[in-house]
N, C-alpha and C positions, 0 to 999 in steps of 0.2 A: 441622165444616163449620158456617157461619153462616146462619141461614134469612135468606132476604130483608127483612129490617125495615126500617123508615123509619129514616135516618141522625138519632140526636139525641143528645143529649148523656149522659141518662141509659142509653140501650141501649149506646153504645160503652164508657163506664165501665165499665159489666159486662162488657163482651165484653173491654176490657182489664185486669180486673182480677187475674187471674194475674199480671202483671207489675208487680205492688206488690211485690213481695217483692225488685225489685232497688231500690225506694226510690220514694216518694209522696209528694207535698207539693200542697197547693191554693195558688196566687197570691194575690195581695190583688186582682187583676182577677177571680179567679175559674178560671183556666184550670187545668187539671187536669196533673200533670206528673209522668212517670214516669221514674225511673232515678237516676244520682247523678252529680254533676259531677268527681267525681275518676274516672271511666272512661276517659277519653277518649274520647267519642263526640262528633258534630258538636254544638255547640252544650251541648254536656254533659248533654244528653237523652236519655234513648229515645224516650219519646211527650210532646208536647204539646199539648193540646185544647183549643181557646178555646170558652168559654160564649156559646150564640145570642146576637143580638142582641136586646134588650129591645123590647119593642112598641110603647114610647114613642119610641124610635129610628128602627123600622122605615122609619115615612113620610116622615124626613129622605133615607135610601138609596133610599126608592125614586123620591123626588121630584127628586134630584140627579144617580142615574144610572139613567136610565130603562130603557137598554136591557138591564140584566141581569134585568127582567121578562120579556121576551119568553124565556128560557130556562129557566125555572124553578127558578133556581138563590137566589132569594131563602125559597123553602121549605126549603134547603138550609140558609140563613142562620139560618132561624127555629131549626133544631135544635142545628146547631153554628158557630161563627164562624171556621170554618178549622182545620187542624192541621198539626203535622208529625208524621211518626209515622214508626217503624221508623228512628230516627238520622238523621230526614231524607232518606231515600230515597223515602218519598211526601209529598208539601206540597200541602195543600188552602187554596187563598186565602182572604180575608175581609176584611172594611172596619171601620175605625176613624179616628177624629175626625182624627188626628196628619197623616196621609196621608203616611207615610212608607210610602217601596217597602220597606227592610227587614226589616218585623217585630222583633220585639226581646222582653224579658221579660213577657209577658203581652199580647202584641200580635201579632196574625197579617200574614202577608204580604197586603201590600194587591194586590185584583183589578183597582183603576183602573189601577193602575200597571202590571200586569203584561199587560192587556190593550195598552196604550198601546205598550209595550215589544216588545211580539210581533205587531204590524198585520200585518206582512207574512204571517203563518202565517194569522191572523181571517181575512184576504182569500182566500187560497186555499181554506180547509175553511170559510167562513162559519159561524162559530161562536164562542164562548165560551170563552177563556182562564181556567181555573179552579184549575189546579194544573199540579204538574210532578212525574215521578219522576227523583230523581237516580242515573240509570245511566251505562252510556257506551254508546251516547250519551245526552244528556239529552233526557228526553221532557218535551214539555209536553203538558199534558189539556186537552180541548176537549169544551163541551154543542155538538153540532153544531144549528143553527138550524133545518133543515127535521125531519130523523131525530129530535132528542133522544138521538139515541144517543152515547156517549162515545170518544171517539179517544185515541189516545195519537201523538203526533207528532214526529219526530225535530227537535230544536232546529234544526240546520242545514240539512239537506237537505228539509224538510217532508213527508216521505213517512210515511204513517201506519205505526205501529208493530203497533198492536193497535187493535182495535174493540169495547164491549159494547152490549148493547141500551139501557139506561138506567143513571141516575146508581146508584142502591140495590145491582143488579146488580154494578157495577164495582166499588163498594167495599168490598162484603163479600167477594167473590171475591180481591181484592188483598190483604185482609187477611189472610184465610185465609194466602193464598199465601207471602206476605211472610213471615208465622209462622212457616211451616213450614222458612223457612231461618235462624231465631234459634236459638245455643245456652241454656243454660237462664241464662246471667247476660244474656241480652240482644245479644250480640254478634251480627255476622252470620258466619255458619261458612265461605260460599262466596260472596263477593258479584259474582262473573261466574255463578252459577246465579241467584244472586237476579233477575238482570239478565235473564233469559230467560223467556219465556212457556212 
């Protein structure tokens, strides 16, 4: 069980170190990549973790999108700049200069584009979309404005599937829970069981 540590690149790399046996590399962008392209996983990787935004770029992010300051997500972007974990079952969005919504090698999914795409949910739950859980149904992850709680919300109905008291609690509990559904080669043993809290 992972303790309630703050999420940052060093702590997460240590936590994911047992998965280096399925393959590990560092992209030229600094992204940490676990897994092997030949395994047939989503995007060919088990985990991709993007390095934090350098301090020199943080002011640009703050100035361009002031709304994320209100949610504390800038503190998270200072630790990691998004991730795709467990073959994409858990995705955390980040920021990048290219403005692409899709992400790519060494580029996280774009938090700005995702919030524009899911405005109906943001309006209902008054929060920031910061990630997704690729189950059936697909769940969008929110930081709620007033409480700071983390919500997982059904993409189609906007119904709340689960909630956590804060980001760090959510993140480490989900890491522990999802990891429990992986076999030794990194494949999900039972995707339906992994989708249940």
